[in-house]
C-alpha positions as CSV (number, residue, x, y, z in Angstrom):
1,M,3.0,33.7,-1.1
2,K,4.8,33.1,2.1
3,H,4.3,30.0,4.2
4,P,1.8,30.8,7.2
5,H,4.5,29.9,9.6
6,S,7.0,32.4,8.2
7,M,4.3,35.1,8.2
8,L,3.5,34.5,11.8
9,Y,7.1,34.6,12.9
10,A,7.8,37.7,10.9
11,G,4.9,39.4,12.7
12,C,6.4,38.4,16.0
13,F,9.7,39.8,15.2
14,M,8.3,43.1,14.1
15,K,6.3,43.3,17.3
16,E,9.4,42.7,19.4
17,N,11.3,45.5,17.4
18,R,8.5,48.0,18.1
19,I,8.4,47.3,21.8
20,V,12.1,47.8,22.1
21,L,12.1,51.1,20.1
22,K,9.2,52.5,22.1
23,G,10.9,51.9,25.4
24,T,8.0,50.4,27.1
25,N,7.4,49.9,30.8
26,K,7.9,46.8,32.8
27,R,4.3,45.8,32.4
28,D,4.6,45.9,28.7
29,A,7.8,44.1,28.7
30,G,6.4,41.4,31.0
31,G,3.4,41.0,28.6
32,F,5.8,40.6,25.8
33,L,7.9,37.9,27.5
34,L,4.7,36.0,28.3
35,F,3.7,36.2,24.7
36,V,7.1,35.0,23.5
37,F,7.0,32.1,26.1
38,L,3.6,31.0,24.9
39,L,4.3,31.5,21.2
40,P,5.5,27.9,20.6
41,Y,2.3,26.5,22.0
42,V,0.1,28.8,20.1
43,C,1.8,27.9,16.8
44,A,1.6,24.2,17.8
45,C,-2.1,24.4,18.6
46,L,-2.7,26.2,15.2
47,W,-0.4,24.1,13.0
48,G,1.4,21.5,15.0
49,H,-1.2,18.6,15.6
50,V,-1.0,19.0,19.4
51,G,-3.7,19.9,22.0
52,V,-5.9,18.5,24.6
53,E,-8.8,18.0,22.3
54,K,-6.7,16.0,19.7
55,E,-5.0,14.0,22.4
56,A,-8.4,12.7,23.5
57,L,-9.1,11.6,20.0
58,R,-5.9,9.4,19.6
59,P,-4.9,7.5,22.8
60,Y,-1.9,6.0,21.0
61,R,0.4,8.8,20.5
62,G,3.6,9.9,22.4
63,N,7.0,8.8,23.4
64,K,7.6,5.1,22.7
65,T,9.9,4.7,25.7
66,A,6.9,5.6,28.0
67,Q,4.9,2.7,26.4
68,D,4.7,-0.9,26.8
69,E,7.9,-2.6,25.8
70,D,6.1,-5.8,24.8
71,V,4.1,-3.8,22.1
72,R,5.3,-3.6,18.5
73,Y,5.0,-0.1,17.0
74,V,4.8,1.6,13.6
75,D,6.3,4.9,12.9
76,V,4.2,6.5,10.2
77,D,5.8,9.3,8.2
78,M,3.4,12.2,8.0
79,A,3.8,15.6,6.3
80,W,4.3,17.2,9.7
81,G,6.4,14.6,11.4
82,T,6.2,11.0,12.8
83,W,2.9,9.4,14.2
84,T,3.8,6.5,16.4
85,I,1.1,4.0,16.9
86,P,0.9,0.3,18.0
87,M,1.0,-2.2,15.1
88,E,-2.5,-3.4,15.8
89,E,-3.9,0.1,15.6
90,Y,-1.9,0.6,12.3
91,L,-3.4,-2.6,10.9
92,V,-6.9,-1.0,11.2
93,Y,-6.1,1.9,8.9
94,K,-3.9,-0.2,6.6
95,L,-6.8,-2.8,6.2
96,E,-9.1,0.1,5.1
97,T,-6.9,1.2,2.3
98,V,-6.6,-2.3,0.7
99,M,-9.9,-3.9,1.1
100,P,-13.7,-2.7,0.7
101,G,-15.6,-2.4,4.0
102,D,-18.5,-4.3,2.6
103,Y,-16.6,-7.5,2.2
104,E,-17.5,-10.3,4.4
105,A,-16.1,-10.4,8.0
106,E,-14.0,-13.6,7.3
107,A,-12.5,-12.1,4.2
108,L,-11.5,-9.1,6.1
109,K,-10.0,-11.3,8.8
110,A,-7.9,-13.2,6.2
111,Q,-6.6,-9.9,4.9
112,A,-5.9,-8.6,8.4
113,V,-3.7,-11.7,9.0
114,L,-1.7,-11.3,5.7
115,I,-0.9,-7.5,6.5
116,R,0.1,-8.4,10.0
117,T,2.3,-11.3,8.5
118,E,4.1,-8.7,6.1
119,I,4.9,-6.5,9.1
120,V,6.1,-9.4,11.3
121,Q,8.3,-10.6,8.5
122,I,10.0,-7.4,8.0
123,M,10.5,-6.8,11.8
124,Q,12.0,-10.1,12.0
125,Q,14.3,-9.5,9.0
126,E,15.5,-6.2,10.5
127,D,15.4,-7.4,14.0
128,T,13.3,-4.5,15.3
129,R,10.0,-4.0,17.2
130,I,9.4,-0.7,15.3
131,L,8.5,-0.5,11.6
132,R,8.8,2.8,9.7
133,V,6.3,3.4,6.9
134,A,5.0,6.2,4.6
135,G,1.8,7.8,5.6
136,G,0.0,7.3,2.4
137,G,-3.7,7.9,3.0
138,M,-3.5,7.9,6.8
139,E,-3.6,11.6,7.3
140,K,-7.4,11.6,7.4
141,W,-7.4,9.3,10.5
142,Y,-4.9,11.1,12.7
143,A,-7.4,13.7,14.1
144,A,-10.6,12.0,13.1
145,G,-13.6,12.0,15.5
146,A,-16.0,9.3,16.5
147,E,-18.3,9.9,13.6
148,E,-15.6,9.9,11.0
149,T,-14.1,6.7,12.4
150,E,-17.5,4.8,12.3
151,G,-16.5,3.3,9.0
152,L,-13.5,1.6,10.6
153,L,-15.6,-0.6,12.7
154,P,-15.6,-3.7,10.5
155,Y,-11.8,-3.2,10.0
156,R,-11.2,-2.9,13.7
157,Q,-13.3,-5.9,14.4
158,A,-11.2,-8.0,11.9
159,V,-8.0,-6.9,13.5
160,E,-9.3,-7.7,17.1
161,D,-10.7,-11.1,16.0
162,T,-7.3,-12.0,14.7
163,D,-5.2,-10.4,17.4
164,G,-1.5,-11.3,17.1
165,L,-2.1,-13.9,14.4
166,Y,0.2,-14.3,11.4
167,L,0.7,-16.8,8.6
168,S,3.8,-19.1,8.8
169,Y,5.4,-21.8,6.8
170,E,7.8,-24.2,8.7
171,G,7.8,-21.8,11.7
172,E,8.6,-18.6,9.6
173,P,6.4,-15.8,8.5
174,I,5.5,-16.2,4.9
175,Q,5.7,-13.7,2.0
176,A,2.1,-12.6,2.3
177,S,1.1,-11.7,-1.3
178,Y,-2.4,-10.6,-2.2
179,F,-4.1,-8.6,-4.9
180,K,-7.6,-7.6,-6.0
181,V,-9.1,-10.0,-8.8
182,S,-7.4,-12.9,-10.6
183,N,-7.8,-13.8,-14.3
184,G,-9.5,-17.0,-13.1
185,R,-6.3,-18.5,-11.6
186,T,-3.6,-17.3,-9.2
187,R,0.0,-17.7,-10.2
188,D,2.7,-20.2,-9.2
189,A,5.6,-18.3,-7.7
190,G,8.1,-21.1,-8.2
191,Q,7.4,-21.2,-11.9
192,V,7.5,-17.5,-12.5
193,W,10.4,-16.5,-10.2
194,Q,12.3,-19.7,-10.7
195,T,12.7,-20.4,-7.0
196,D,11.9,-23.2,-4.5
197,K,11.8,-20.6,-1.6
198,L,8.0,-20.0,-1.9
199,P,6.4,-23.5,-2.2
200,Y,3.3,-22.2,-0.5
201,I,2.4,-19.9,-3.4
202,K,0.8,-22.2,-5.9
203,S,-1.7,-21.7,-8.8
204,V,-5.2,-21.9,-7.5
205,S,-8.5,-21.9,-9.5
206,C,-10.5,-18.7,-8.9
207,D,-13.5,-19.1,-11.3
208,Q,-15.6,-16.8,-9.1
209,D,-13.3,-13.9,-10.0
210,K,-14.8,-13.8,-13.5
211,A,-18.0,-12.4,-11.9
212,A,-16.1,-9.4,-10.7
213,Q,-17.2,-6.1,-12.1
214,D,-13.7,-5.1,-13.1
215,F,-12.7,-8.6,-14.3
216,R,-12.4,-7.5,-17.9
217,S,-11.0,-4.2,-19.1
218,D,-9.5,-2.7,-22.4
219,V,-6.6,-0.2,-22.3
220,A,-5.9,1.7,-25.6
221,V,-2.5,3.3,-26.2
222,S,-1.7,5.3,-29.3
223,K,1.0,3.7,-31.5
224,A,3.1,6.8,-31.1
225,N,3.1,6.7,-27.4
226,F,3.6,2.9,-27.2
227,L,6.6,3.2,-29.5
228,S,8.0,6.1,-27.7
229,G,7.9,4.1,-24.3
230,I,9.6,1.0,-25.9
231,Q,12.2,3.0,-27.7
232,G,13.0,4.6,-24.4
233,C,14.1,1.1,-23.2
234,T,16.7,0.6,-25.9
235,D,19.5,2.7,-27.5
236,A,20.1,0.3,-30.3
237,G,18.5,2.5,-32.9
238,Y,15.9,0.2,-34.3
239,S,13.0,1.9,-36.0
240,G,9.6,2.1,-34.4
241,Q,8.0,0.1,-37.1
242,Q,10.6,-2.7,-36.6
243,L,9.7,-2.9,-32.9
244,W,6.0,-2.5,-33.7
245,D,6.1,-5.6,-36.1
246,G,8.2,-7.8,-33.8
247,I,6.2,-8.0,-30.6
248,E,6.1,-11.4,-28.9
249,T,4.6,-12.4,-25.5
250,V,5.4,-15.3,-23.2
251,Y,2.7,-16.6,-20.8
252,D,3.0,-18.7,-17.6
253,D,0.6,-21.5,-16.9
254,A,-1.9,-19.1,-15.4
255,Q,-2.0,-17.1,-18.6
256,Y,-0.2,-14.1,-17.2
257,V,2.5,-12.6,-19.5
258,T,6.0,-13.2,-18.0
259,S,7.8,-11.3,-20.7
260,V,7.3,-9.1,-23.7
261,S,10.0,-9.4,-26.4
262,F,10.8,-7.4,-29.5
263,V,12.3,-9.4,-32.3
264,V,14.0,-7.9,-35.3
265,D,15.3,-10.0,-38.2
266,S,14.7,-13.2,-36.1
267,E,16.8,-11.7,-33.2
268,E,15.4,-10.8,-29.9
269,V,16.6,-7.2,-29.4
270,L,14.6,-6.2,-26.2
271,K,13.0,-8.2,-23.5
272,I,10.8,-6.7,-20.8
273,D,9.4,-8.4,-17.7
274,G,5.7,-8.9,-17.8
275,E,5.0,-6.9,-14.6
276,A,7.4,-4.1,-15.6
277,F,5.6,-4.0,-19.0
278,R,2.1,-3.7,-17.5
279,H,3.2,-0.9,-15.2
280,M,4.8,1.0,-18.2
281,F,1.4,1.2,-19.7
282,S,-0.7,1.2,-16.6
283,L,-2.5,-2.2,-17.2
284,P,-4.7,-3.5,-14.5
285,S,-2.8,-6.9,-14.6
286,A,-0.2,-8.7,-16.7
287,S,-2.9,-11.0,-17.9
288,F,-3.5,-9.6,-21.4
289,E,-3.8,-10.1,-25.1
290,I,-2.6,-7.6,-27.7
291,E,-4.7,-6.3,-30.6
292,K,-2.9,-3.8,-33.0
293,T,-4.5,-1.3,-35.4
294,Q,-2.9,1.2,-37.7
295,T,-3.1,3.9,-35.0
296,Q,-3.0,2.2,-31.6
297,I,-2.4,-0.9,-29.6
298,I,-5.3,-2.3,-27.5
299,F,-4.7,-4.5,-24.4
300,H,-7.5,-6.8,-23.6
301,V,-6.9,-7.3,-19.8
302,S,-8.3,-9.9,-17.4
303,G,-8.1,-9.4,-13.6
304,V,-6.6,-6.6,-11.4
305,G,-3.2,-7.1,-9.7
306,H,-0.1,-9.2,-9.9
307,G,-1.9,-12.5,-9.4
308,F,0.2,-14.1,-6.7
309,G,-1.2,-15.2,-3.3
310,M,-4.7,-14.4,-2.2
311,S,-7.3,-12.9,-4.6
312,Q,-9.4,-10.6,-2.4
313,Y,-12.5,-11.0,-4.5
314,A,-12.3,-14.8,-4.5
315,A,-11.7,-14.6,-0.7
316,D,-14.9,-12.7,-0.3
317,C,-16.7,-15.2,-2.3
318,K,-15.4,-18.0,-0.2
319,A,-16.5,-16.1,3.0
320,V,-20.0,-15.7,1.4
321,N,-20.1,-19.5,1.0
322,G,-19.3,-20.1,4.6
323,E,-15.5,-20.5,4.7
324,T,-13.7,-19.1,7.7
325,Y,-10.7,-17.0,7.5
326,D,-8.3,-19.7,8.4
327,Q,-9.8,-22.0,5.8
328,I,-9.5,-19.2,3.1
329,L,-5.9,-18.7,4.0
330,K,-5.1,-22.3,3.7
331,D,-6.9,-22.3,0.2
332,F,-4.4,-19.8,-1.1
333,F,-1.2,-20.6,0.9
334,F,-0.3,-24.4,0.8
335,G,1.2,-25.9,4.0
336,T,0.9,-22.8,6.1
337,E,-0.2,-22.4,9.7
338,L,-1.4,-19.6,11.9
339,A,1.0,-18.5,14.5
340,K,0.8,-16.1,17.4
341,I,3.2,-13.2,17.9
342,E,5.0,-13.8,21.3
């Protein structure tokens, strides 16, 4: 089937040929020229995301050069082109994609600050006031009406209440890590990544996460599929049974797997990073224990996400208990301060 655009243009060219062949009068020729002149507008209204009615729905669209030079912008890559919006407007949509709307207002504010911090850090590193991002799930908001965007109200309020604020350490925006649910503790970045550049990401107790609905999960993988994935990581020619018998895991202090090794004849023949391993087999987190049967391997998993920085579920629990967003952020990021975009 042809694309709608190609079908429309083919029809236009056919009509033009017919007019020329018939030797039409001036009136017909004038009508044709008017049609050709209006064609781009007609096509745009049908497929091009322009039109008076849609402009009224999205005030932040247009040429960046005509907008306030003090505003930071985000260029969102959409299927049809680029949607340019102020950073604060983008934060509303982004916040909706990463945190439930029924979370407490202070938890939403804490998350809004972290997303803004991410953007500020990248803009500072790249020395730009315009960040380019993939559209992801933002298509639904481009031409949404008032009723459709009603669900954005708590997110918009969180962004407005933290307007321009980001989290800093010694005057610089931090690496603003966050995730859904911990295994009961967050992770120490210095220990796991062997670095002293992230002293503010320490291990924090999050016992409240154990009450989360998705705190525990089991993932079963057939023995054949598991070994196929592992053997694809090495060309050493070891048998599947050798690799199956030689699985060893190493944990950090927060009980997340930092590496999975395969040992054959007392020699480590393959080592996979814990996060890479969990993504290989679609595990909710790298905090897992392994159970092997004759036909499959079962991962008993705790938590959801990488475990570094702020646990969103724990943040919501803290908000329920009366903590404000700035207190929540200090709980998860040691020695940090709120700063204002200048």
